[in-house]
Legacy VTK file of the C-alpha trace (Angstrom):
# vtk DataFile Version 3.0
C-alpha trace
ASCII
DATASET POLYDATA
POINTS 268 float
-52.831 73.258 -144.324
-48.901 72.431 -144.417
-48.681 75.452 -146.907
-50.518 77.901 -145.591
-48.366 77.549 -142.473
-45.301 78.840 -143.745
-47.220 81.749 -145.881
-48.881 82.829 -142.979
-45.312 82.764 -140.934
-43.551 84.062 -143.913
-45.686 87.237 -144.474
-45.160 87.851 -139.928
-41.847 87.834 -140.719
-41.965 90.336 -143.277
-43.859 92.829 -141.607
-41.312 94.169 -138.899
-39.078 94.439 -142.677
-41.415 96.603 -143.569
-41.831 98.847 -140.451
-38.018 99.123 -140.311
-37.768 101.503 -143.041
-40.739 103.815 -141.444
-38.988 104.043 -137.819
-35.421 105.093 -139.556
-37.730 107.652 -141.911
-39.453 108.891 -138.727
-36.121 109.261 -136.934
-34.388 111.182 -139.460
-37.296 113.694 -139.406
-36.935 114.573 -135.732
-33.476 115.411 -136.409
-34.608 117.424 -139.345
-36.614 119.260 -137.464
-34.157 120.030 -134.682
-31.983 121.409 -137.058
-34.018 123.327 -138.738
-35.381 125.321 -135.077
-31.814 125.457 -134.306
-31.021 127.410 -137.614
-33.599 129.611 -137.751
-32.962 130.809 -133.927
-29.310 131.239 -134.947
-29.949 133.596 -137.568
-31.836 135.358 -135.572
-29.298 135.733 -132.952
-27.168 136.545 -135.787
-29.086 139.486 -137.295
-29.667 140.855 -133.545
-25.654 140.928 -133.195
-25.739 142.612 -136.344
-28.412 145.513 -136.061
-26.623 146.322 -132.192
-23.272 146.035 -134.234
-24.430 148.946 -137.015
-26.154 151.013 -134.115
-22.957 151.624 -132.013
-21.360 152.268 -135.168
-23.432 155.175 -136.478
-23.610 156.343 -132.565
-19.169 156.483 -132.881
-19.795 158.033 -136.092
-22.031 160.890 -134.868
-19.925 161.348 -131.873
-16.919 162.375 -134.021
-19.044 164.445 -136.233
-20.275 166.498 -133.026
-16.868 166.887 -131.828
-15.612 168.015 -135.002
-17.933 170.447 -135.454
-17.929 171.991 -131.875
-14.112 172.032 -132.994
-14.740 173.656 -136.001
-17.052 176.165 -134.510
-14.340 177.660 -131.951
-11.750 177.847 -134.157
-14.245 179.860 -136.761
-13.663 183.447 -135.246
-9.970 182.996 -135.767
-10.159 181.164 -138.653
-10.522 184.895 -140.958
-7.551 186.539 -138.709
-4.201 187.050 -140.898
-0.465 185.319 -139.674
0.123 188.651 -137.915
-2.832 189.344 -136.032
-2.411 185.567 -134.701
0.733 186.429 -133.671
0.435 189.842 -132.054
-2.927 188.664 -130.687
-0.185 185.404 -128.516
2.030 188.416 -127.826
-0.938 190.482 -126.393
-2.247 187.338 -124.204
1.283 186.317 -123.325
2.018 190.253 -121.942
-1.511 190.535 -120.213
-0.733 187.245 -118.391
2.756 188.539 -117.346
1.285 191.723 -116.088
-1.510 190.149 -113.994
0.767 187.873 -112.854
2.809 191.095 -111.528
-0.061 192.914 -110.116
-1.407 189.341 -108.276
2.455 188.974 -106.673
2.559 192.998 -105.735
-1.370 193.169 -104.126
0.207 189.362 -102.176
2.979 191.517 -100.786
0.550 194.324 -100.153
-1.912 192.167 -98.305
0.957 190.448 -96.274
2.388 193.543 -95.074
-0.909 195.009 -93.916
-1.582 191.427 -92.567
1.695 191.955 -90.181
0.904 195.406 -88.920
3.638 196.938 -91.063
3.550 200.577 -90.781
5.004 200.845 -93.999
3.789 204.653 -95.645
4.912 203.721 -98.986
2.714 200.360 -99.253
-0.282 202.194 -97.398
-0.186 204.753 -100.014
0.767 202.008 -103.355
-1.858 199.900 -101.906
-4.470 203.314 -101.583
-3.914 204.523 -105.205
-4.268 200.797 -106.668
-7.529 200.696 -104.641
-8.619 203.855 -106.369
-7.781 203.157 -109.688
-9.793 199.906 -109.537
-12.622 201.650 -107.949
-12.677 204.367 -109.912
-12.824 206.244 -107.506
-9.514 208.999 -108.290
-8.922 210.389 -111.330
-6.431 209.104 -113.630
-3.618 209.848 -116.554
-1.481 207.366 -118.913
-0.788 206.583 -122.019
-3.731 205.011 -124.407
-6.780 205.606 -126.805
-9.578 208.078 -127.972
-12.244 206.313 -129.412
-15.136 208.009 -130.962
-18.055 206.404 -132.027
-20.827 208.294 -134.148
-24.658 206.783 -134.141
-26.705 209.384 -135.995
-29.278 206.547 -136.700
-29.500 205.466 -133.257
-27.894 201.921 -134.370
-25.528 201.439 -131.590
-27.157 199.026 -128.723
-26.005 198.735 -125.387
-25.328 195.247 -126.054
-22.513 196.458 -128.542
-21.286 199.194 -125.965
-20.802 196.237 -123.276
-18.888 193.588 -126.124
-16.558 196.616 -126.423
-16.113 197.555 -122.942
-15.277 193.720 -122.519
-12.537 193.724 -125.523
-10.953 196.751 -123.818
-10.555 194.728 -120.584
-9.190 191.938 -122.654
-6.537 194.077 -124.009
-5.053 194.951 -120.672
-7.045 198.682 -120.439
-6.485 199.977 -116.757
-8.820 202.312 -116.480
-11.786 202.812 -119.177
-14.427 206.235 -119.509
-17.198 206.653 -122.001
-18.835 209.980 -122.315
-17.511 211.399 -118.909
-19.043 208.391 -117.530
-16.167 206.374 -115.025
-16.614 202.823 -115.975
-16.030 200.168 -113.150
-16.900 196.846 -112.099
-20.474 197.833 -110.766
-21.531 199.789 -113.986
-23.942 198.630 -116.697
-25.174 199.929 -120.057
-28.855 199.696 -120.881
-31.309 200.233 -123.893
-34.204 203.047 -122.852
-36.819 204.845 -125.152
-34.589 207.982 -125.002
-31.179 205.989 -125.934
-28.716 204.249 -123.967
-27.701 204.936 -120.414
-24.830 204.316 -118.180
-24.523 204.345 -114.790
-27.885 205.458 -114.712
-27.202 208.323 -117.325
-28.322 208.761 -120.802
-25.669 209.476 -123.142
-25.865 211.005 -126.620
-23.968 209.819 -129.729
-20.983 210.780 -130.491
-20.073 208.452 -127.698
-15.912 209.091 -126.863
-14.635 206.058 -125.046
-11.165 207.287 -122.883
-8.877 204.466 -122.412
-5.658 204.284 -120.346
-3.436 200.991 -121.410
-1.164 199.842 -123.514
-1.587 201.274 -127.271
-0.669 199.107 -129.306
-2.489 196.324 -127.888
-5.546 198.309 -127.399
-5.684 199.191 -131.043
-5.001 195.812 -132.713
-7.370 194.309 -130.387
-10.106 196.595 -130.832
-9.752 196.531 -135.132
-9.234 192.676 -135.518
-11.859 191.084 -137.878
-14.883 190.294 -136.545
-14.027 192.269 -133.196
-15.392 194.999 -131.443
-14.977 198.484 -134.245
-16.041 195.951 -137.180
-19.672 195.122 -135.043
-19.889 198.547 -134.653
-19.493 199.437 -138.452
-21.865 196.458 -139.185
-24.581 197.989 -136.755
-24.170 201.845 -139.108
-21.747 203.568 -136.915
-18.392 205.369 -137.669
-15.344 204.426 -135.863
-12.416 206.808 -135.608
-9.678 206.126 -133.094
-6.606 207.929 -132.387
-3.219 206.568 -129.642
-2.093 208.909 -127.537
0.969 209.122 -125.559
-1.361 210.784 -122.812
-5.062 209.562 -121.928
-6.354 212.322 -118.674
-9.657 210.381 -117.408
-11.487 212.812 -114.817
-14.656 211.647 -113.914
-14.607 209.554 -110.793
-18.052 207.402 -109.251
-18.144 206.957 -105.276
-17.573 203.438 -104.164
-20.629 201.350 -103.134
-21.229 199.932 -100.235
-21.150 196.462 -100.568
-25.071 195.658 -99.666
-24.224 191.443 -99.748
-20.362 190.904 -100.125
-18.400 190.854 -96.794
-14.315 190.604 -96.150
-13.639 187.038 -94.546
-10.841 187.580 -92.470
-7.177 185.323 -92.940
-6.550 182.969 -90.608
-3.350 182.974 -88.581
LINES 1 269
268 0 1 2 3 4 5 6 7 8 9 10 11 12 13 14 15 16 17 18 19 20 21 22 23 24 25 26 27 28 29 30 31 32 33 34 35 36 37 38 39 40 41 42 43 44 45 46 47 48 49 50 51 52 53 54 55 56 57 58 59 60 61 62 63 64 65 66 67 68 69 70 71 72 73 74 75 76 77 78 79 80 81 82 83 84 85 86 87 88 89 90 91 92 93 94 95 96 97 98 99 100 101 102 103 104 105 106 107 108 109 110 111 112 113 114 115 116 117 118 119 120 121 122 123 124 125 126 127 128 129 130 131 132 133 134 135 136 137 138 139 140 141 142 143 144 145 146 147 148 149 150 151 152 153 154 155 156 157 158 159 160 161 162 163 164 165 166 167 168 169 170 171 172 173 174 175 176 177 178 179 180 181 182 183 184 185 186 187 188 189 190 191 192 193 194 195 196 197 198 199 200 201 202 203 204 205 206 207 208 209 210 211 212 213 214 215 216 217 218 219 220 221 222 223 224 225 226 227 228 229 230 231 232 233 234 235 236 237 238 239 240 241 242 243 244 245 246 247 248 249 250 251 252 253 254 255 256 257 258 259 260 261 262 263 264 265 266 267
């Protein structure tokens, strides 16, 4: 009896020793599982952050590419020009800017004279002449160019004629007529079954443009690579131009009555 009693007591003392490692093992497994979860979540967040950074970098690169393409497209029309042509164009733009500035100052002086009740006949006559030239209601003459366009196959369109008109105006043309039709701000070119009409009047080839302005500036602007003459020749037309010290434009137009626009009275 005394022998058994110590063994059973010994056994009861050893059980906690056997269970202790299990508790430590279980304790280790719990932190290990928690660490695994944090590692997985951190990996996902790192992957998401890298994806966002990659997408942002691609967007930035795409933006730079678009800007570069736009700039390249804008520069294409001047890429084929020679240095001499670019210098001339720059001079033309500068001269035209100076002319427009002088015209604006003159108009402002005339306007101030009229608003002040001045009876200066010279100012009134100058203003009337200027309005007559701009509106095409009086014959005009001066230096300029005469352009002839032969279009036997009828390949020239109204759009090409409008493009030529715009380039003439950009080059400083002060008065323009084509095939005896005076061109003003209200003029139009229209393609019809019978051909091109200007101001509602049918015109036929060869088309003759009479332009008053700086002859050197006009000739360079119209004949640059990719310009109005180049487009006409590409369409199949033959283009010739002559610079003249005196170009006369006798055709006139009646000034149309404005239907919607009304002058605004100046404040005192």
